[in-house]
Short mmCIF file of the C-alpha atoms (twelve columns), coordinates in Angstrom:
data_MODEL
# 
_entry.id   MODEL 
# 
loop_
_atom_site.group_PDB 
_atom_site.id 
_atom_site.type_symbol 
_atom_site.label_atom_id 
_atom_site.label_alt_id 
_atom_site.label_comp_id 
_atom_site.label_asym_id 
_atom_site.label_seq_id 
_atom_site.Cartn_x 
_atom_site.Cartn_y 
_atom_site.Cartn_z 
_atom_site.pdbx_PDB_model_num 
ATOM 1   C CA . UNK A 1   24.869  -6.627  23.492  1 
ATOM 2   C CA . UNK A 2   21.376  -7.141  22.283  1 
ATOM 3   C CA . UNK A 3   20.501  -10.722 21.320  1 
ATOM 4   C CA . UNK A 4   18.392  -10.844 18.170  1 
ATOM 5   C CA . UNK A 5   15.649  -13.452 17.965  1 
ATOM 6   C CA . UNK A 6   16.469  -16.038 15.327  1 
ATOM 7   C CA . UNK A 7   12.848  -16.771 14.536  1 
ATOM 8   C CA . UNK A 8   10.505  -13.830 14.764  1 
ATOM 9   C CA . UNK A 9   7.349   -15.241 13.215  1 
ATOM 10  C CA . UNK A 10  5.556   -18.182 11.726  1 
ATOM 11  C CA . UNK A 11  7.560   -18.893 8.564   1 
ATOM 12  C CA . UNK A 12  4.670   -20.305 6.525   1 
ATOM 13  C CA . UNK A 13  2.561   -17.186 7.120   1 
ATOM 14  C CA . UNK A 14  5.373   -14.773 6.252   1 
ATOM 15  C CA . UNK A 15  6.393   -16.713 3.159   1 
ATOM 16  C CA . UNK A 16  2.819   -16.798 1.843   1 
ATOM 17  C CA . UNK A 17  2.846   -13.034 1.297   1 
ATOM 18  C CA . UNK A 18  6.453   -12.987 0.082   1 
ATOM 19  C CA . UNK A 19  5.809   -15.637 -2.553  1 
ATOM 20  C CA . UNK A 20  2.373   -14.305 -3.633  1 
ATOM 21  C CA . UNK A 21  2.841   -10.566 -4.250  1 
ATOM 22  C CA . UNK A 22  -0.587  -10.201 -5.884  1 
ATOM 23  C CA . UNK A 23  -2.277  -11.276 -2.638  1 
ATOM 24  C CA . UNK A 24  -0.159  -8.829  -0.675  1 
ATOM 25  C CA . UNK A 25  -0.884  -5.978  -3.114  1 
ATOM 26  C CA . UNK A 26  -4.626  -6.713  -3.074  1 
ATOM 27  C CA . UNK A 27  -4.712  -6.611  0.724   1 
ATOM 28  C CA . UNK A 28  -2.638  -3.401  0.773   1 
ATOM 29  C CA . UNK A 29  -5.128  -1.650  -1.533  1 
ATOM 30  C CA . UNK A 30  -8.027  -2.344  0.830   1 
ATOM 31  C CA . UNK A 31  -7.020  0.384   3.301   1 
ATOM 32  C CA . UNK A 32  -6.821  3.373   0.879   1 
ATOM 33  C CA . UNK A 33  -9.988  2.258   -0.901  1 
ATOM 34  C CA . UNK A 34  -11.810 2.052   2.428   1 
ATOM 35  C CA . UNK A 35  -10.499 5.528   3.338   1 
ATOM 36  C CA . UNK A 36  -11.882 6.858   0.050   1 
ATOM 37  C CA . UNK A 37  -15.246 5.263   0.777   1 
ATOM 38  C CA . UNK A 38  -15.247 6.695   4.308   1 
ATOM 39  C CA . UNK A 39  -14.661 10.211  2.945   1 
ATOM 40  C CA . UNK A 40  -17.830 10.285  0.852   1 
ATOM 41  C CA . UNK A 41  -20.143 7.685   2.412   1 
ATOM 42  C CA . UNK A 42  -23.650 9.001   3.080   1 
ATOM 43  C CA . UNK A 43  -24.619 6.598   5.865   1 
ATOM 44  C CA . UNK A 44  -22.530 5.852   8.914   1 
ATOM 45  C CA . UNK A 45  -23.958 2.328   9.199   1 
ATOM 46  C CA . UNK A 46  -22.452 1.375   5.840   1 
ATOM 47  C CA . UNK A 47  -19.019 2.606   7.001   1 
ATOM 48  C CA . UNK A 48  -19.337 0.776   10.308  1 
ATOM 49  C CA . UNK A 49  -20.403 -2.525  8.743   1 
ATOM 50  C CA . UNK A 50  -17.731 -2.334  6.042   1 
ATOM 51  C CA . UNK A 51  -15.105 -1.458  8.652   1 
ATOM 52  C CA . UNK A 52  -16.019 -4.503  10.751  1 
ATOM 53  C CA . UNK A 53  -15.973 -6.743  7.680   1 
ATOM 54  C CA . UNK A 54  -12.578 -5.433  6.502   1 
ATOM 55  C CA . UNK A 55  -11.123 -5.693  10.002  1 
ATOM 56  C CA . UNK A 56  -12.197 -9.311  10.372  1 
ATOM 57  C CA . UNK A 57  -10.953 -10.195 6.881   1 
ATOM 58  C CA . UNK A 58  -7.523  -8.671  7.519   1 
ATOM 59  C CA . UNK A 59  -7.348  -10.312 10.946  1 
ATOM 60  C CA . UNK A 60  -8.029  -13.735 9.412   1 
ATOM 61  C CA . UNK A 61  -5.276  -12.993 6.869   1 
ATOM 62  C CA . UNK A 62  -2.877  -12.509 9.775   1 
ATOM 63  C CA . UNK A 63  -2.492  -8.744  9.479   1 
ATOM 64  C CA . UNK A 64  -2.250  -6.508  12.541  1 
ATOM 65  C CA . UNK A 65  -1.303  -2.994  11.407  1 
ATOM 66  C CA . UNK A 66  -3.920  -2.851  8.620   1 
ATOM 67  C CA . UNK A 67  -6.589  -4.003  11.096  1 
ATOM 68  C CA . UNK A 68  -5.787  -1.033  13.331  1 
ATOM 69  C CA . UNK A 69  -5.730  1.229   10.264  1 
ATOM 70  C CA . UNK A 70  -9.215  0.026   9.299   1 
ATOM 71  C CA . UNK A 71  -10.421 0.798   12.825  1 
ATOM 72  C CA . UNK A 72  -8.819  4.233   12.680  1 
ATOM 73  C CA . UNK A 73  -10.522 4.980   9.341   1 
ATOM 74  C CA . UNK A 74  -13.858 3.837   10.787  1 
ATOM 75  C CA . UNK A 75  -13.496 6.193   13.770  1 
ATOM 76  C CA . UNK A 76  -12.492 9.110   11.508  1 
ATOM 77  C CA . UNK A 77  -15.492 8.419   9.293   1 
ATOM 78  C CA . UNK A 78  -17.790 8.356   12.320  1 
ATOM 79  C CA . UNK A 79  -16.499 11.822  13.222  1 
ATOM 80  C CA . UNK A 80  -17.858 13.060  9.882   1 
ATOM 81  C CA . UNK A 81  -21.337 12.206  11.118  1 
ATOM 82  C CA . UNK A 82  -20.736 13.937  14.488  1 
ATOM 83  C CA . UNK A 83  -20.609 10.555  16.226  1 
ATOM 84  C CA . UNK A 84  -18.211 9.915   19.094  1 
ATOM 85  C CA . UNK A 85  -17.394 6.941   21.294  1 
ATOM 86  C CA . UNK A 86  -18.877 7.245   24.808  1 
ATOM 87  C CA . UNK A 87  -16.137 7.429   27.412  1 
ATOM 88  C CA . UNK A 88  -17.612 4.596   29.445  1 
ATOM 89  C CA . UNK A 89  -17.404 2.241   26.461  1 
ATOM 90  C CA . UNK A 90  -13.600 2.661   26.419  1 
ATOM 91  C CA . UNK A 91  -13.433 0.498   29.553  1 
ATOM 92  C CA . UNK A 92  -14.813 -2.313  27.400  1 
ATOM 93  C CA . UNK A 93  -13.184 -1.533  24.050  1 
ATOM 94  C CA . UNK A 94  -9.612  -1.208  25.327  1 
ATOM 95  C CA . UNK A 95  -9.535  -4.667  27.032  1 
ATOM 96  C CA . UNK A 96  -11.142 -6.176  23.913  1 
ATOM 97  C CA . UNK A 97  -8.453  -4.569  21.747  1 
ATOM 98  C CA . UNK A 98  -5.711  -5.927  24.020  1 
ATOM 99  C CA . UNK A 99  -7.219  -9.437  23.890  1 
ATOM 100 C CA . UNK A 100 -7.494  -9.241  20.105  1 
ATOM 101 C CA . UNK A 101 -3.867  -8.153  19.625  1 
ATOM 102 C CA . UNK A 102 -2.576  -10.825 22.003  1 
ATOM 103 C CA . UNK A 103 -4.623  -13.623 20.442  1 
ATOM 104 C CA . UNK A 104 -3.878  -12.562 16.882  1 
ATOM 105 C CA . UNK A 105 -0.160  -12.301 17.509  1 
ATOM 106 C CA . UNK A 106 -0.147  -15.691 19.225  1 
ATOM 107 C CA . UNK A 107 -2.002  -17.416 16.381  1 
ATOM 108 C CA . UNK A 108 0.099   -16.053 13.539  1 
ATOM 109 C CA . UNK A 109 3.497   -15.402 15.107  1 
ATOM 110 C CA . UNK A 110 3.987   -17.319 18.339  1 
ATOM 111 C CA . UNK A 111 1.880   -20.495 18.193  1 
ATOM 112 C CA . UNK A 112 4.734   -22.564 16.793  1 
ATOM 113 C CA . UNK A 113 6.740   -22.189 20.006  1 
ATOM 114 C CA . UNK A 114 4.077   -21.635 22.709  1 
ATOM 115 C CA . UNK A 115 1.151   -23.860 23.676  1 
ATOM 116 C CA . UNK A 116 -1.299  -21.110 24.674  1 
ATOM 117 C CA . UNK A 117 -1.769  -17.359 24.961  1 
ATOM 118 C CA . UNK A 118 -1.112  -17.495 28.699  1 
ATOM 119 C CA . UNK A 119 2.108   -19.426 28.086  1 
ATOM 120 C CA . UNK A 120 3.152   -16.769 25.575  1 
ATOM 121 C CA . UNK A 121 2.407   -13.827 27.899  1 
ATOM 122 C CA . UNK A 122 4.146   -15.541 30.840  1 
ATOM 123 C CA . UNK A 123 7.258   -16.094 28.737  1 
ATOM 124 C CA . UNK A 124 7.392   -12.340 28.105  1 
ATOM 125 C CA . UNK A 125 6.872   -11.455 31.767  1 
ATOM 126 C CA . UNK A 126 3.236   -10.394 31.530  1 
ATOM 127 C CA . UNK A 127 0.894   -8.478  29.255  1 
ATOM 128 C CA . UNK A 128 2.653   -5.138  29.752  1 
ATOM 129 C CA . UNK A 129 5.975   -6.570  28.626  1 
ATOM 130 C CA . UNK A 130 4.364   -8.020  25.498  1 
ATOM 131 C CA . UNK A 131 3.443   -4.492  24.365  1 
ATOM 132 C CA . UNK A 132 6.188   -2.380  25.936  1 
ATOM 133 C CA . UNK A 133 9.126   -4.669  26.674  1 
ATOM 134 C CA . UNK A 134 9.775   -6.522  23.429  1 
ATOM 135 C CA . UNK A 135 12.206  -5.845  20.613  1 
ATOM 136 C CA . UNK A 136 9.410   -4.633  18.362  1 
ATOM 137 C CA . UNK A 137 8.860   -1.415  20.297  1 
ATOM 138 C CA . UNK A 138 12.176  -0.898  22.097  1 
ATOM 139 C CA . UNK A 139 13.285  1.826   19.691  1 
ATOM 140 C CA . UNK A 140 16.131  3.019   21.903  1 
ATOM 141 C CA . UNK A 141 17.694  -0.447  21.770  1 
ATOM 142 C CA . UNK A 142 17.443  -0.566  17.991  1 
ATOM 143 C CA . UNK A 143 18.893  2.935   17.581  1 
ATOM 144 C CA . UNK A 144 21.737  1.961   19.899  1 
ATOM 145 C CA . UNK A 145 22.525  -1.039  17.703  1 
ATOM 146 C CA . UNK A 146 22.482  1.129   14.571  1 
ATOM 147 C CA . UNK A 147 24.896  3.717   15.996  1 
ATOM 148 C CA . UNK A 148 27.153  1.021   17.505  1 
ATOM 149 C CA . UNK A 149 27.382  -0.870  14.208  1 
ATOM 150 C CA . UNK A 150 27.324  2.206   11.953  1 
ATOM 151 C CA . UNK A 151 30.234  1.042   9.804   1 
ATOM 152 C CA . UNK A 152 28.556  -2.318  9.188   1 
ATOM 153 C CA . UNK A 153 25.026  -1.000  8.584   1 
ATOM 154 C CA . UNK A 154 25.617  2.314   6.759   1 
ATOM 155 C CA . UNK A 155 24.230  2.497   3.224   1 
ATOM 156 C CA . UNK A 156 24.362  4.816   0.256   1 
ATOM 157 C CA . UNK A 157 21.405  7.276   0.410   1 
ATOM 158 C CA . UNK A 158 20.525  6.296   -3.152  1 
ATOM 159 C CA . UNK A 159 19.664  2.819   -1.874  1 
ATOM 160 C CA . UNK A 160 16.958  4.337   0.328   1 
ATOM 161 C CA . UNK A 161 15.593  6.433   -2.553  1 
ATOM 162 C CA . UNK A 162 15.655  3.544   -5.024  1 
ATOM 163 C CA . UNK A 163 13.942  1.211   -2.545  1 
ATOM 164 C CA . UNK A 164 11.229  3.816   -1.906  1 
ATOM 165 C CA . UNK A 165 10.582  4.351   -5.622  1 
ATOM 166 C CA . UNK A 166 10.382  0.616   -6.337  1 
ATOM 167 C CA . UNK A 167 8.508   -0.233  -3.099  1 
ATOM 168 C CA . UNK A 168 5.195   -1.363  -4.689  1 
ATOM 169 C CA . UNK A 169 6.863   -3.439  -7.421  1 
ATOM 170 C CA . UNK A 170 7.249   -7.200  -6.731  1 
ATOM 171 C CA . UNK A 171 10.880  -8.204  -6.266  1 
ATOM 172 C CA . UNK A 172 10.240  -11.210 -8.492  1 
ATOM 173 C CA . UNK A 173 9.682   -8.754  -11.367 1 
ATOM 174 C CA . UNK A 174 12.474  -6.257  -10.564 1 
ATOM 175 C CA . UNK A 175 15.452  -8.280  -9.375  1 
ATOM 176 C CA . UNK A 176 17.556  -5.177  -8.625  1 
ATOM 177 C CA . UNK A 177 15.045  -3.803  -6.111  1 
ATOM 178 C CA . UNK A 178 16.973  -3.012  -2.895  1 
ATOM 179 C CA . UNK A 179 15.900  -4.260  0.483   1 
ATOM 180 C CA . UNK A 180 14.370  -1.822  2.930   1 
ATOM 181 C CA . UNK A 181 16.518  -0.669  5.835   1 
ATOM 182 C CA . UNK A 182 14.783  -2.984  8.318   1 
ATOM 183 C CA . UNK A 183 15.355  -6.001  6.066   1 
ATOM 184 C CA . UNK A 184 18.954  -4.899  5.435   1 
ATOM 185 C CA . UNK A 185 19.754  -4.695  9.155   1 
ATOM 186 C CA . UNK A 186 18.113  -8.082  9.761   1 
ATOM 187 C CA . UNK A 187 20.218  -9.743  7.042   1 
ATOM 188 C CA . UNK A 188 23.387  -8.286  8.577   1 
ATOM 189 C CA . UNK A 189 22.729  -8.871  12.292  1 
ATOM 190 C CA . UNK A 190 20.445  -11.905 12.111  1 
ATOM 191 C CA . UNK A 191 20.814  -13.602 8.709   1 
ATOM 192 C CA . UNK A 192 19.305  -16.860 9.982   1 
ATOM 193 C CA . UNK A 193 16.090  -15.100 11.005  1 
ATOM 194 C CA . UNK A 194 15.791  -13.506 7.566   1 
ATOM 195 C CA . UNK A 195 16.542  -16.773 5.772   1 
ATOM 196 C CA . UNK A 196 13.982  -18.787 7.738   1 
ATOM 197 C CA . UNK A 197 11.075  -16.348 8.148   1 
ATOM 198 C CA . UNK A 198 11.731  -13.189 6.110   1 
ATOM 199 C CA . UNK A 199 10.606  -11.228 9.192   1 
ATOM 200 C CA . UNK A 200 12.265  -7.901  9.937   1 
ATOM 201 C CA . UNK A 201 13.600  -6.070  12.976  1 
ATOM 202 C CA . UNK A 202 12.128  -2.599  12.481  1 
ATOM 203 C CA . UNK A 203 14.728  0.179   12.494  1 
ATOM 204 C CA . UNK A 204 12.243  3.114   12.833  1 
ATOM 205 C CA . UNK A 205 12.260  6.101   10.477  1 
ATOM 206 C CA . UNK A 206 14.954  7.897   12.466  1 
ATOM 207 C CA . UNK A 207 17.121  4.767   12.457  1 
ATOM 208 C CA . UNK A 208 16.656  4.589   8.697   1 
ATOM 209 C CA . UNK A 209 17.861  8.183   8.323   1 
ATOM 210 C CA . UNK A 210 20.849  7.487   10.593  1 
ATOM 211 C CA . UNK A 211 21.878  4.496   8.476   1 
ATOM 212 C CA . UNK A 212 21.888  6.607   5.320   1 
ATOM 213 C CA . UNK A 213 22.686  10.159  6.455   1 
ATOM 214 C CA . UNK A 214 24.263  9.938   9.899   1 
ATOM 215 C CA . UNK A 215 23.009  11.167  13.282  1 
ATOM 216 C CA . UNK A 216 23.294  14.933  12.710  1 
ATOM 217 C CA . UNK A 217 21.942  15.201  9.173   1 
ATOM 218 C CA . UNK A 218 19.374  12.480  9.851   1 
ATOM 219 C CA . UNK A 219 18.045  14.378  12.877  1 
ATOM 220 C CA . UNK A 220 17.860  17.601  10.853  1 
ATOM 221 C CA . UNK A 221 15.894  15.900  8.072   1 
ATOM 222 C CA . UNK A 222 13.595  14.329  10.672  1 
ATOM 223 C CA . UNK A 223 12.792  17.792  12.038  1 
ATOM 224 C CA . UNK A 224 11.889  19.062  8.569   1 
ATOM 225 C CA . UNK A 225 9.714   15.993  7.951   1 
ATOM 226 C CA . UNK A 226 7.904   16.502  11.273  1 
ATOM 227 C CA . UNK A 227 7.181   20.175  10.467  1 
ATOM 228 C CA . UNK A 228 5.871   19.247  7.017   1 
ATOM 229 C CA . UNK A 229 3.626   16.532  8.418   1 
ATOM 230 C CA . UNK A 230 2.275   18.911  11.068  1 
ATOM 231 C CA . UNK A 231 1.482   21.605  8.478   1 
ATOM 232 C CA . UNK A 232 -0.268  19.028  6.293   1 
ATOM 233 C CA . UNK A 233 -2.354  17.794  9.214   1 
ATOM 234 C CA . UNK A 234 -3.371  21.351  10.169  1 
ATOM 235 C CA . UNK A 235 -4.480  22.075  6.591   1 
ATOM 236 C CA . UNK A 236 -6.770  19.039  6.757   1 
ATOM 237 C CA . UNK A 237 -8.232  19.721  10.209  1 
ATOM 238 C CA . UNK A 238 -9.051  23.366  9.369   1 
ATOM 239 C CA . UNK A 239 -11.762 22.174  7.006   1 
ATOM 240 C CA . UNK A 240 -14.750 22.624  9.312   1 
ATOM 241 C CA . UNK A 241 -17.436 21.494  6.874   1 
ATOM 242 C CA . UNK A 242 -16.201 18.054  5.891   1 
ATOM 243 C CA . UNK A 243 -13.376 15.946  7.304   1 
ATOM 244 C CA . UNK A 244 -11.253 14.576  4.477   1 
ATOM 245 C CA . UNK A 245 -10.911 11.055  5.863   1 
ATOM 246 C CA . UNK A 246 -8.708  9.988   2.947   1 
ATOM 247 C CA . UNK A 247 -6.039  12.648  3.532   1 
ATOM 248 C CA . UNK A 248 -6.432  12.591  7.314   1 
ATOM 249 C CA . UNK A 249 -5.765  8.864   7.620   1 
ATOM 250 C CA . UNK A 250 -2.957  9.101   5.057   1 
ATOM 251 C CA . UNK A 251 -1.025  11.715  7.025   1 
ATOM 252 C CA . UNK A 252 -1.710  10.201  10.455  1 
ATOM 253 C CA . UNK A 253 -1.028  6.577   9.598   1 
ATOM 254 C CA . UNK A 254 1.977   7.323   7.369   1 
ATOM 255 C CA . UNK A 255 3.628   9.166   10.253  1 
ATOM 256 C CA . UNK A 256 3.009   6.155   12.482  1 
ATOM 257 C CA . UNK A 257 4.550   3.821   9.895   1 
ATOM 258 C CA . UNK A 258 7.564   6.107   9.502   1 
ATOM 259 C CA . UNK A 259 8.227   6.281   13.249  1 
ATOM 260 C CA . UNK A 260 7.721   2.530   13.743  1 
ATOM 261 C CA . UNK A 261 9.042   1.081   10.467  1 
ATOM 262 C CA . UNK A 262 11.250  2.734   7.853   1 
ATOM 263 C CA . UNK A 263 11.035  4.761   4.631   1 
ATOM 264 C CA . UNK A 264 10.549  1.608   2.549   1 
ATOM 265 C CA . UNK A 265 7.389   0.605   4.441   1 
ATOM 266 C CA . UNK A 266 6.237   4.232   4.392   1 
ATOM 267 C CA . UNK A 267 6.740   4.540   0.634   1 
ATOM 268 C CA . UNK A 268 4.898   1.308   -0.001  1 
ATOM 269 C CA . UNK A 269 1.914   2.589   1.989   1 
ATOM 270 C CA . UNK A 270 1.928   5.997   0.255   1 
ATOM 271 C CA . UNK A 271 2.222   4.443   -3.215  1 
ATOM 272 C CA . UNK A 272 -1.044  2.529   -2.742  1 
ATOM 273 C CA . UNK A 273 -2.806  5.686   -1.540  1 
ATOM 274 C CA . UNK A 274 -1.508  7.565   -4.597  1 
ATOM 275 C CA . UNK A 275 -2.755  4.770   -6.856  1 
ATOM 276 C CA . UNK A 276 -6.293  5.162   -5.480  1 
ATOM 277 C CA . UNK A 277 -5.997  8.955   -5.711  1 
ATOM 278 C CA . UNK A 278 -4.889  8.869   -9.388  1 
ATOM 279 C CA . UNK A 279 -7.531  6.254   -10.247 1 
ATOM 280 C CA . UNK A 280 -10.259 8.431   -8.721  1 
ATOM 281 C CA . UNK A 281 -8.936  11.490  -10.603 1 
ATOM 282 C CA . UNK A 282 -9.043  9.593   -13.904 1 
ATOM 283 C CA . UNK A 283 -12.604 8.432   -13.224 1 
ATOM 284 C CA . UNK A 284 -13.607 12.047  -12.493 1 
ATOM 285 C CA . UNK A 285 -12.280 13.048  -15.925 1 
ATOM 286 C CA . UNK A 286 -14.513 10.426  -17.525 1 
ATOM 287 C CA . UNK A 287 -17.481 12.303  -16.000 1 
ATOM 288 C CA . UNK A 288 -18.534 9.355   -13.911 1 
ATOM 289 C CA . UNK A 289 -20.238 10.078  -10.601 1 
ATOM 290 C CA . UNK A 290 -16.974 9.745   -8.657  1 
ATOM 291 C CA . UNK A 291 -16.206 12.358  -5.950  1 
ATOM 292 C CA . UNK A 292 -12.951 14.283  -6.213  1 
ATOM 293 C CA . UNK A 293 -10.291 13.912  -3.504  1 
ATOM 294 C CA . UNK A 294 -8.128  16.784  -2.246  1 
ATOM 295 C CA . UNK A 295 -4.818  15.668  -0.759  1 
ATOM 296 C CA . UNK A 296 -4.147  19.231  0.463   1 
ATOM 297 C CA . UNK A 297 -7.642  20.611  1.157   1 
ATOM 298 C CA . UNK A 298 -8.140  24.346  1.612   1 
ATOM 299 C CA . UNK A 299 -10.058 25.421  4.720   1 
ATOM 300 C CA . UNK A 300 -13.754 26.130  4.167   1 
ATOM 301 C CA . UNK A 301 -15.314 28.152  6.943   1 
ATOM 302 C CA . UNK A 302 -18.889 27.475  7.927   1 
ATOM 303 C CA . UNK A 303 -21.121 30.511  7.338   1 
# 
């Protein structure tokens, strides 16, 4: 049987965002706003400098996923200007990225129980095991736990829908807001970890669907979702004149969040993108010089 870690993170860091929802919301809005800027920026240097600044700011705040999202948006924006990363530079960038992820995780999640980065990596059995042998990415192990404890973890599908709808709202304001599936499983299988750190064991999007709909129906819905995401991505990439960075990063990163996290984390991410989209649409109606965004762009062939 899988042994869940009682303490998955630095409690003070996790609690800071839980107890200050405005800080968390402000940080979450940075990514869609940067994607909007990257879609219409006229100079690649401005995108690059802003991307570096946002990445460093989020890294100092202890975020990891948003830092990678900011880097992904920067690369997509560079593609708009027909700029690509030289292959030889990957031999430098990839080790730097690995060092950054290791150091950042150590500082904000592991420093309370390890003396150094090397001590942390040795405790996991090496660098490869840190990225590919831990509970955070062992999806098969998590799915096995969900199916084994189906009676204990199963939830009403309305809980998933309600949690997704209320995802951006602070729980301090809406007391009846349900927990996401990852948080629900953590409270059931490792209540001490949730009580001390509020950190979650991610169930993955498929695990979320299994908890609410079962293996068969959940797999069927996953197939439909994958086809819809693929069609959306193709509609964006067919635009040969101008890459819609906003929609492109939305569809790519949301799929990553769904496969790694759950529908609650996905909905929270999408809600912030929709907020920026609606805000931009309202500003367009006021006849301000604000470019219009197309979530489902039609292909425009170059003549």
